[in-house]
C-alpha positions in Angstrom: 85.8 92.9 113.6 86.3 95.9 111.3 84.5 98.2 113.8 86.8 97.0 116.6 89.9 97.9 114.5 88.4 101.2 113.5 87.6 102.0 117.1 91.1 101.0 118.2 92.6 103.2 115.5 90.4 106.2 116.6 91.3 105.8 120.2 95.0 105.5 119.3 94.9 108.7 117.3 93.0 110.5 120.1 95.5 109.3 122.7 98.5 110.3 120.6 97.1 113.7 119.9 96.5 114.4 123.6 100.0 113.6 124.6 101.4 110.9 126.7 100.1 110.8 130.2 103.4 109.6 131.4 105.5 112.4 130.0 106.3 115.4 132.3 104.9 118.8 131.5 107.1 121.0 129.4 106.8 123.8 131.9 110.1 125.6 131.5 109.2 128.1 134.3 109.2 125.4 136.9 112.7 124.3 135.9 114.3 127.7 135.5 116.2 128.9 138.5 116.0 132.6 139.5 119.2 134.5 138.6 121.7 134.8 141.5 121.5 137.9 143.6 124.3 140.4 143.4 126.1 139.8 146.7 129.1 141.6 148.1 132.0 139.3 148.4 133.4 139.6 152.0 136.5 137.5 151.2 138.7 136.4 148.3 137.0 133.0 148.4 133.6 134.6 148.4 134.5 136.6 145.4 135.4 133.4 143.5 132.0 131.8 144.6 130.2 134.9 143.3 132.2 134.6 140.1 131.1 131.0 139.7 127.5 131.8 140.3 127.1 134.9 138.1 129.3 133.7 135.3 127.5 130.4 134.9 124.1 132.1 135.3 125.2 134.7 132.7 124.2 137.6 134.9 125.8 140.6 133.4 124.7 143.1 136.0 126.2 141.1 138.9 129.3 140.4 136.8 129.8 144.1 136.2 129.6 144.7 140.0 132.0 141.9 140.8 134.8 143.1 138.5 137.1 145.9 139.6 137.1 149.0 137.3 140.9 148.3 137.0 140.2 144.8 135.8 142.6 143.2 133.3 142.5 139.9 131.5 146.0 138.9 130.4 146.1 136.4 127.5 148.7 133.8 126.8 150.6 136.1 124.5 150.8 139.0 126.9 147.9 140.9 125.3 145.1 142.2 127.5 141.5 143.2 127.7 140.4 145.9 130.2 137.2 146.2 132.1 135.3 147.7 129.2 136.5 145.0 126.8 135.5 142.3 129.2 132.0 143.7 129.7 131.5 144.0 126.0 132.6 140.4 125.5 130.5 139.2 128.4 127.5 141.1 127.1 127.6 139.1 123.9 128.2 135.7 125.6 125.6 136.2 128.3 122.9 137.6 126.0 123.2 135.3 123.0 124.7 137.9 120.7 127.1 137.2 117.9 130.7 137.6 118.9 133.6 138.9 116.8 134.2 135.4 115.6 130.5 135.0 114.5 129.8 132.5 117.3 126.8 132.8 119.6 127.2 131.2 123.1 123.9 129.6 124.2 125.1 128.2 127.6 128.1 128.4 130.0 128.9 125.6 132.4 131.7 125.8 135.0 132.7 122.2 135.6 135.8 123.0 137.6 137.0 126.1 139.5 139.5 124.4 141.9 141.9 126.5 144.0 145.6 125.6 144.2 147.7 126.9 147.1 146.6 129.8 149.2 145.8 133.5 148.5 149.1 135.4 148.4 149.8 139.1 148.6 150.6 140.5 145.2 154.3 141.5 145.1 155.1 145.1 144.2 157.0 143.9 141.2 154.1 141.9 139.6 154.1 143.2 136.0 150.3 143.6 135.8 149.0 144.0 139.3 152.0 145.2 141.4 150.5 148.7 141.9 147.6 147.3 143.9 148.8 146.9 147.5 145.5 145.4 148.8 145.5 142.7 146.1 146.0 139.0 146.4 146.4 136.2 143.8 145.8 132.5 143.7 146.0 129.9 141.0 142.8 128.0 140.0 142.4 125.0 137.7 139.4 125.6 135.5 137.2 123.7 133.1 134.6 125.9 131.5 132.3 124.7 128.7 130.7 127.2 126.2 127.8 125.7 124.1 127.7 127.2 120.6 124.2 128.1 119.5 122.8 126.1 116.6 125.6 123.6 116.5 126.5 120.4 118.3 129.7 122.1 119.5 131.1 122.8 122.9 134.1 125.1 123.3 136.2 124.2 126.4 138.7 126.2 128.4 140.8 124.1 130.6 143.9 124.5 132.7 145.5 127.0 135.2 144.4 130.6 135.6 145.8 133.1 138.1 143.0 135.1 139.6 143.7 138.5 141.3 141.3 140.0 143.8 141.4 143.2 145.8 139.4 144.5 148.8 138.0 147.9 147.8 135.7 148.2 150.8 136.2 151.2 153.1 134.2 150.3 156.2 133.6 146.6 155.4 135.1 144.0 153.1 134.1 144.2 149.4 136.3 142.0 147.3 136.4 142.5 143.5 138.1 140.5 140.8 141.0 142.6 139.7 142.2 140.4 136.9 143.0 137.0 135.4 146.1 135.7 133.8 145.4 132.9 131.3 147.7 129.9 131.4 145.2 127.4 130.1 146.0 124.7 127.5 145.8 125.7 123.9 145.0 129.0 122.3 
């Protein structure tokens, strides 16, 4: 009887050391999706789809190409970040680098990027984007989640955002994101 228990114990240890035959392989390569390609947005709606794809995939090169060099992010207090500021911030978020607030973002999820209304020509008297005659704007309701590295913490951005786009193409459409006006809930 002792031999049987000893044999059972040895088999149990050998089985446990080899891993469970029912568990899937931990092959991260098969689960990783290739980064989205940098595509030219041929419409305002296409620009927003490209934004969704490259922002969630944290593809800085494509994000750079999607934003207009005249890009502005207008915050709730009327302050702004320009193209260079936005790329500096995105570089930290997309590449797992510590931000100005000592937070490292490990993942970005876009749960909602839902349009409201239709694309409308930007009026000449718009305080931020009135000088761009080929621009349009549209409100979107957003819900973005930012996972904080090393913590069980998700930062969420929810609410309305006005997106501005412009067609900068000369011979064919090439829509870029000109700016965003933050009207989300909270600070």
